[in-house]
N, C-alpha and C positions, 0 to 999 in steps of 0.2 A: 496404530498399533494395539491389536486387542490383547487383553490379558492372557488369553489361552495360549498364545504362541510365545509370550515372554518368560524365558527360562523353564520351558516345559520339559518334563522328564521323558515324554513319549514322543519319540522321533519316527519318521517314516522314511524307509530306504526306498531308493529307486530301484535297486536290484539289477540282475543282469536282464538286458531287454531282449526277449527271446520270442518268436512267433509262437501261435497255438500248435501248428504243425512240426516245429522243431523242439518245442518244449521237452518232451521225453527222450528223445535221442541225446540232447544235451545233459538232462538230468542223468541219463545211464552214462554218458562219458565221465562226468565227474565223480559219480558214484563208484565207477569201475577204478578211476585214477585214484581216489581217495583210499579204496581198500587195497590197491597195490602199494601205495605209499606207505601205508601202517603196516602191511604184511611185510614188506622188505626191510623197512627201517628198524621195526622193533626186532625182526629176527636178527640184524646185523648187530643191534645193541646187545641183545641177549648173547649173541655169538662171542663178542668181544669181551663180556664180562665173564662168561663161564670157561672160554678157551684160554688155557695158560699160555699156548704159543703166540697168542695175540697180545699179550700183556706187554707191549712195547709202546715207547712214545707215540710212534706214527699213528699206530691203530687207536690208541687212547685219545689223541688229539682228534683224528678223524671221527671217533664215535660222537663227537660234539655236533658234527654236521647232522647225522640222522636223528638225534634227539631234538635239534632245533626244527628239523622238517617236520617231525611228529608234532610238536606244540604248535608251530606256525599253521600248519594245515587243519589241526583239531579245531582250532578256534575259527578258522575262516570258512572252512569246505562245509561242514555240515549245515551252519546257518545258511550258506548259499544254496544248498540242495534244497533245504525247506522252502526258501523263498521262490525258487524256480516254480514250485507247485502252487504257488499261492498269486491271487490277482495282485497287480501292483499296489491297488488302492488299500490292501490288507497287510502290507508288509511293514509292521510296526517293530521298533527297538527300543528298549529302555535305555536312557542317556548313559547309565553307569556301564551296561553292557556294552554299548558302543564305545566308551572311552576304553573298556578292556580289550576290546577287540582291536582298537586302533594301536593301543600300546603292544600288543602282541603282533600286530602286522609289521610296524617298524622296528621292534626287537628281532624280528625274524630276518628282516633286511640287514640291519646293522650286524647282527651276530654271525651272519653268512660271511661278511668281510673280515670281521676281526678273527674268527676261527681259520679262515683260509690263509690269513696273514702269519698266524703261530704256526700252521701247517707248513708255510713256505720257510720259515725260520728253521723248522725241524729238518727239512730237506737240505737246507744250507749248512747246517752243521753235520749232518751225516755224510755228506759228499765232500765238502770243503775241509772238514776236521774230522775225518773219520776215527782216527786214534783217540781223539777226546771227546768222542760222541757221548760214550757211557757215562763220562765224568759231567758233562755238561748238562746232558739231557737226563738227569736223575729224578727220582719222583718228586723231590722237592720243586725243581724246575717245572715239571710238567703240571703240577698243580698251581704254580704261580701263573703259568701261561694260560691255563683254562680259566681261571678266576679273573685274570686281566681280560681276556676275550668277553667274557660275559658280563664283568663289571663296567668295562668301558662302554659297551653298548647299552647296558641299563642305565648308566647315569646320562649318556647322550639324549636316549629316548625319554627319560623322565623329565629332563628340562624341556624337551620337544613339546610334551603333553602338558606339563605344569603352566607353560605359557598360554596354552590354549584353553584349559579348564577354568582360568581366572576370569576369562572373558563372560560377559552376559549374553545370553541367546535370543534373537528375536525371530528365528526361524526355526522349522522342524524338519525340512527335507534334506535327507543325505542322497546328494545327487552321485551316488557312487554304488557299486554292487555290494561293497562292504566298508565298513568305517575305518578311516584314516584320518591322519591329522588334518589335512587341507579340508577335507570335507566337514570336519567339526568345527574348525575357526572359521569356515564360510557361514557357519549359522549365525555369527555375531553381527551386529551393527556396529560395533566399536572399531576403532583404528586396529588394524592387524599388522602395522608395519614391523613391530618388533617380532612377531612371528613369521614373517616373511624373511626378514634378514637373518634370524637364527636358522630357519629351515634352509635357507640357501647355503649358510656357512656350515651347518650340519653336514649337507650332501658334499659340498666342495672339500671339506676337510677329511670325511670318510673315504671318498673316492680317490682324493689325491695320496693320502696315507696307504689305501689298499693298493692302488696301482703302482704307486712309487716303490712301496716295499717289496713287491711280487717282481717288479721290472729288475731292480737292483740286485735282488736274490739270484734271479735266474741268470742275469749278465755275469755274475761271479761264478755260478755254477758252470755256465759255459766255457768261461776262461778257464777254469781248473779241467775240464774234460778234454779242451782242446790242447792244453799243455801237458795232459797226462798220457802215459803209453800203457795205463792199466785198463785192459779191454773189460776186466769184470767190473771195476769202477764205473766206466762208462755205460756198461749194460745196465747196472743197477740204477744209475742216474736217469738213463732214458726211460727205464721202466716205472720208476716211482714218480718222477717229475711230470711225465706225459699224464699220468693219472691225474694227479692235483691241477695241472694246468687245464686239463680238459674240463674238470668241475668248475674252476674258477673262471674259465672263459664263458661257459654256459651261464652261470650265475650273473657274470658283469655284462653280458651281451643282452640278456633278459632285462636287467636294470636300466642299462643305456637306452633300450628302446621305449620303455616308459617314459624316461625323461625326455627324450627326443618328441615323443608324440604329445607332450604337454604344450610344445611350441605350436601345434597344428590343432585348434580347438575344433575345427571340422571332422576331425579323425578321434573325437572324444569316445565313442563307442569301441573303438580298436584300442585305445589305450585303457579302458575300462577291462577289456578281455585280456590284454597283455598283462594287467596287474594280477588278475587271477592265475594266469599261466606262470607267472613269476613264482608263485607258491609251488605249483603243481609239477612243472617241467624239471627243475632242480630235484625235488623230492623224489621224483619217479626214476631220474638218470642218474643221480650219485650212487645208489646201491649197485646199478648195474655196472656201471664204470669201474667202481671199487671191487664189485664181484669176479668182474674179469682179471682185474689185476692180480688179486689175492686166491691163492690155491685152497686156502682153509675157508673163505669166504663162498668160493665157487661150489666147494663140497657141502657147506651147510645150505646153501639155497637149494643147490640140487636136490637133497634129501628132502627138504621140506616140500619142493614141487612134486617129488616122486609119492610122497605121503599123501598129498592131496588126490593124487590118481589113484592110490590104493583104497583110500577110505570109501568112494562111492561103491566099491565091489562088495563091501560088507553090508 
């Protein structure tokens, strides 16, 4: 083993495999998707903070999703766009930049689950304990839930990456379109048994807690709606819960597809593409889904699009 490859701080990214003919269409697709994600999610965050009618727990908790989408896509997509236009042999990345990208990527996935879990709790309290909702979901509780969602994800991912950066590296090729924990610890020639055990435990605990809490919450909500003759309550439950459940299922199915494709090495290219779409699809659909549900968000986004049509005339 040469000294050059031992703990080298210059790594090579495999990047996204695209043909010369499809390079520019793929570039345009990801660029347009990124612009759309930034435009809609930043718009929703601004709207929630400036519009007093949206200063409710449901919207304040939901606001964490677009913030997460903005951060997750801003770290991954611009780098991906730059690499598409560069020959594979010239796709280099600094080790520390790679670690930051891996940390942000896993934070994006973990925070998506934890935020949707606290949003499910909010819907549970609103529908199952409507008279105590204002008392339970006060400002202090909302802050605690938000800090918990980001704090739990941060600790879990910090340990995940901490176990990886302790390893010595003897390789320099990241066999992925972007940096993640698995591609980083595969650079090492040391034993990665602990990394595999913790990574598996991390995934199982996160998915079990996420799916379990959402399923139990919706079972309870369904039971309350079935035993209640309050049509207004049932209508509210259907409206708010269908939105949350749609966002959750999109995120869950995208994540499950990546895990499933890990079992089939022959489809590694499809898995890598799905890993990219895991960032782009939820980030693009979340604002649309909540925009349809919320009259205030619909009006704001409509005004933004109308402004874009008026500007060219000047």
